C-alpha positions as CSV (number, residue, x, y, z in Angstrom):
1,M,102.5,90.3,131.1
2,P,99.5,92.7,131.2
3,T,96.4,91.6,133.1
4,D,93.3,90.2,131.4
5,A,91.5,93.5,132.0
6,E,94.3,95.4,130.2
7,L,94.2,93.0,127.3
8,A,90.4,93.3,127.1
9,L,90.7,97.1,127.0
10,R,93.1,96.8,124.1
11,L,90.6,94.7,122.2
12,A,87.9,97.2,123.0
13,A,90.1,100.1,121.8
14,A,90.8,98.1,118.5
15,L,87.0,97.8,118.0
16,V,86.5,101.5,118.5
17,L,89.4,102.7,116.3
18,G,88.5,100.2,113.6
19,G,85.0,101.4,113.7
20,A,86.1,105.0,113.3
21,I,87.9,104.1,110.1
22,G,85.0,101.9,108.9
23,L,82.4,104.5,109.5
24,E,84.0,106.8,106.9
25,R,84.1,103.9,104.4
26,E,80.5,103.0,105.3
27,L,79.3,106.6,104.7
28,S,81.2,106.6,101.4
29,G,79.2,103.5,100.2
30,Q,82.3,101.2,99.9
31,V,82.1,97.4,99.8
32,A,84.0,97.1,103.1
33,G,82.5,99.4,105.7
34,L,81.9,99.7,109.4
35,R,81.6,96.1,110.5
36,T,84.4,94.8,108.2
37,H,86.9,97.4,109.5
38,M,85.9,96.7,113.1
39,M,86.4,92.9,112.6
40,V,89.8,93.5,110.9
41,A,91.1,95.7,113.8
42,L,89.7,93.3,116.4
43,G,91.1,90.2,114.8
44,S,94.5,91.7,114.2
45,C,94.6,92.8,117.8
46,L,93.7,89.4,119.1
47,F,96.2,87.7,116.8
48,G,98.8,90.2,118.1
49,L,97.9,89.4,121.7
50,V,98.2,85.7,121.1
51,S,101.5,86.2,119.3
52,A,103.0,88.3,122.1
53,Y,101.6,86.7,125.2
54,G,100.1,83.3,124.2
55,F,103.3,81.4,124.1
56,D,104.9,82.4,127.4
57,D,104.8,78.8,128.7
58,F,106.9,77.7,125.8
59,I,109.6,80.3,125.9
60,G,112.7,79.2,127.8
61,P,116.0,77.5,127.3
62,R,115.9,75.1,124.4
63,A,117.1,72.2,126.5
64,D,114.0,72.6,128.8
65,T,111.2,72.7,126.2
66,N,112.9,71.4,123.0
67,L,110.8,74.1,121.3
68,Q,111.9,77.3,119.5
69,V,109.2,79.9,119.4
70,D,109.2,83.1,117.3
71,V,106.5,85.3,118.7
72,T,106.7,87.6,115.7
73,R,105.6,85.1,113.1
74,V,101.8,85.4,113.8
75,A,102.0,89.2,113.6
76,S,104.0,89.2,110.4
77,N,101.6,86.9,108.7
78,I,98.7,89.2,109.5
79,V,100.2,91.6,106.9
80,T,100.0,89.0,104.2
81,G,96.6,87.7,105.3
82,V,94.9,91.1,105.2
83,G,96.3,91.5,101.7
84,F,94.0,88.7,100.5
85,L,91.1,90.3,102.3
86,G,91.8,93.7,100.7
87,G,92.0,92.0,97.3
88,G,88.3,91.2,97.7
89,A,87.5,94.9,98.0
90,I,89.2,95.7,94.6
91,L,86.8,95.7,91.7
92,K,87.8,96.0,88.0
93,S,85.3,97.4,85.6
94,G,86.6,97.8,82.1
95,A,89.7,99.9,82.2
96,S,89.0,101.3,85.6
97,V,89.8,99.8,89.0
98,K,87.8,100.6,92.2
99,G,88.3,99.7,95.8
100,L,92.1,100.3,96.1
101,T,91.6,103.0,98.8
102,T,89.3,100.7,100.8
103,A,91.8,97.8,100.5
104,A,94.5,100.1,101.8
105,S,92.3,101.3,104.7
106,L,91.8,97.6,105.6
107,W,95.6,97.1,105.6
108,V,96.2,100.1,107.9
109,T,93.3,99.0,110.1
110,A,95.1,95.7,110.7
111,A,98.2,97.7,111.6
112,V,96.2,99.7,114.1
113,G,94.9,96.5,115.7
114,L,98.5,95.1,116.0
115,A,99.7,98.4,117.5
116,L,97.0,98.1,120.2
117,A,97.9,94.5,120.9
118,F,101.4,95.6,121.8
119,G,100.2,98.4,123.9
120,S,100.9,101.3,121.6
121,L,97.7,103.2,122.1
122,M,99.1,106.6,121.1
123,L,100.5,105.3,117.8
124,A,97.2,103.5,117.0
125,A,95.1,106.6,117.8
126,V,97.4,108.9,115.8
127,T,97.4,106.5,112.9
128,T,93.6,106.3,113.0
129,F,93.2,110.1,113.0
130,L,95.6,110.5,110.1
131,L,93.9,107.8,108.1
132,V,90.4,109.3,108.6
133,F,91.8,112.7,107.8
134,A,93.3,111.4,104.6
135,L,90.1,109.7,103.6
136,T,87.9,112.7,104.3
137,A,89.7,116.1,104.3
138,L,91.8,115.3,101.3
139,R,88.9,114.3,99.1
140,A,88.2,117.8,97.9
141,P,91.8,118.7,97.2
142,R,92.3,115.4,95.3
143,L,89.3,116.2,93.1
144,W,90.6,119.7,92.4
145,L,94.0,118.3,91.5
146,R,92.5,115.7,89.2
147,Q,90.3,118.3,87.4
148,R,93.2,120.8,87.2
149,F,96.2,118.7,86.2
150,V,95.2,115.2,85.3
151,A,94.1,114.5,81.7
152,S,91.1,112.3,81.6
153,R,90.2,110.0,78.8
154,E,86.8,109.5,77.4
155,S,85.2,107.5,74.6
156,V,82.5,109.7,73.2
157,S,79.6,108.8,70.8
158,L,77.7,111.6,69.1
159,Q,74.3,110.7,67.6
160,L,73.6,113.1,64.6
161,R,70.4,114.1,62.9
162,A,69.6,112.3,59.8
163,D,70.2,115.4,57.6
164,A,73.3,116.6,59.5
165,D,76.6,117.1,57.9
166,P,79.1,114.9,59.8
167,T,82.1,116.8,58.5
168,T,81.0,119.9,60.5
169,V,80.8,117.9,63.7
170,I,84.1,116.1,63.1
171,A,85.8,119.4,62.4
172,R,84.3,120.8,65.7
173,V,85.6,117.8,67.6
174,R,89.1,118.2,66.2
175,S,89.2,121.9,67.0
176,L,88.3,121.5,70.7
177,P,90.9,123.6,72.7
178,G,93.3,121.6,74.8
179,V,91.8,118.2,73.7
180,E,93.8,115.5,72.1
181,V,91.8,113.4,69.6
182,A,93.3,109.9,69.6
183,A,90.9,108.4,67.1
184,I,87.7,109.4,65.4
185,T,85.3,107.4,63.2
186,L,82.0,107.8,61.5
187,R,79.5,104.9,61.2
188,D,75.8,104.4,60.3
189,N,73.6,103.1,63.1
190,D,70.2,102.2,61.6
191,D,68.8,105.5,60.4
192,E,71.2,107.8,62.1
193,M,74.9,108.6,61.9
194,V,77.2,108.3,64.8
195,V,80.6,110.0,65.3
196,E,82.8,108.1,67.8
197,A,85.9,109.8,69.2
198,A,88.6,108.9,71.8
199,L,89.4,112.1,73.6
200,R,92.0,113.1,76.1
201,G,92.2,116.4,78.0
202,P,92.1,118.1,81.4
203,D,88.5,119.5,81.3
204,L,86.5,117.2,79.1
205,D,83.1,117.9,80.8
206,V,83.0,121.5,79.4
207,C,84.0,120.2,75.9
208,L,81.3,117.5,76.0
209,A,78.7,120.1,76.9
210,E,79.8,122.2,74.0
211,L,79.5,119.2,71.6
212,A,76.0,118.3,73.0
213,G,74.9,121.9,72.2
214,L,75.6,121.6,68.5
215,D,72.5,121.7,66.3
216,E,73.6,118.6,64.4
217,V,73.9,116.5,67.6
218,V,70.8,114.8,69.1
219,G,72.5,112.7,71.7
220,V,75.8,112.1,73.5
221,S,77.0,109.0,75.3
222,V,80.3,108.8,77.2
223,G,82.4,105.9,78.5
224,T,85.8,105.9,80.2
225,M,88.6,104.4,78.1
């Protein structure tokens, strides 16, 4: 069994590596940041240490202790327990879901703490580096891929002038290049007319700017479907 000093160093390493992951989440303004990730790594490491070394007095021939101890049970339940904690970081707003990446980072942070508990410093350090790399360096490529290949969906409301011809605006919406119009409606809103459209396409920002520049349009509001 490692000495108390070695176990304390593993706990300290868990705090540092968990903090490295949490710092990125903190700077990103996520609900689970620096302190949360530090605590998850520290707690997972301590649970792992207790699981691995806390039951040595009870491990022996069954006839001597009349106990059967599985030292992996505590560690395996950490995976499930952190899942509940990660669920608290996931927020649903309308049709969109936020916090999945932070929940996943908490889950990996718990694995880093467990790896340190069992003395795998190199694995824990490499995992931390790869996770921070994925959270930071891949942000720009992800944005480019989404803008280039992923078709976004928007619910658009166009407020028209009182004397505007709505058929002109509707025809312009339907003729937007590369944009699929799932639905389009016209309604009266007090003294103005509003054209509402459900659009789907890879580069809607440019198209929406085009619509906002029409003479008949006095206002544009956008919501994700």
